[in-house]
C-alpha positions, 0 to 999 in steps of 0.5 A: 338285315341280319348281317348289317345288324351283326356288323353294326352291333357293339360286339362287332365294334369290340372285335374291331377295337381288339384287332386294331389295338392288337395290331398297334401293340404288335407294331410297337413291339416290332418297332422296338425290336427291329429298331432297338436303339431309337427307344433305347436312347429314350429309356436311357435318358429318362432313367438317367434323368439327364435332361431334367432340372437335376434337382439334388432332391430328386437326382438320387432316383436316377439309374445311370447303369447302362446294364440296368437301363437296358434290362428295363428296356428289354422288360418293356419290350417283352411286356409289349410283345406279351400284350400284343400276343394276348390281344391277338388271341383275344381278336381271334377269340372274338372272331370265333365267337368264343366267350374268352374274347372279353376276358382276353381283351380285358387282360390285354388292355389291363396290361396296356394300361399298366405299361402306359399308365403305371410304367410311363405316366407314373414311374417315368413321368413322376418318379423319373421326372420325365415331364421336366425334359424338353427332349425326352418327354413321352407323357403325351404319347403315353397318355394317348395309349393309356386312353385308348386302352381305358376306352376299350375296356369301358366299351368291352364291358358295356352291358350290351356287348353280347357273348358267343351264345348271343345272350346278353352280358351278366348285367341283364341275365338272371342272377346279375344281382349276385354282386358286382365283385363276382367274376364273369 
């Protein structure tokens, strides 16, 4: 029954969720590296704002320099790759029972939220008006990815998720009343 209790627990679920998201981000980065041109065109069109309503009050925001567009795309791919590596390290830490698993997962998912929430939803969607494009609108996939990471963050920080020692998280440990602002 101990084995079933372990694989049915919240800690196991977070380990699996970490592994799944590490795999997903690794595949996203791998796809963008090995098929550079497909999403390069997406980034170029979004930044150029060439399929938006082309309001004169907004078009000053457009970035039409191919060099700057490609630099932005390379930064996105580098961020995806780094996020994947952090989540892979987190998955390995969870498997080993290391207390760094939660911190690494948190870091990876916050990086994911920054990419899809700040990068694609806020900057791409609003600053570059991606929502106006019928062809180059990536808001739905960005929202899906944002929600995946956000849900993972919430689940990983539920009080019942146990650390490597088997002790419950700080919310149920002595001294928990010290304050929510303290780090783990």
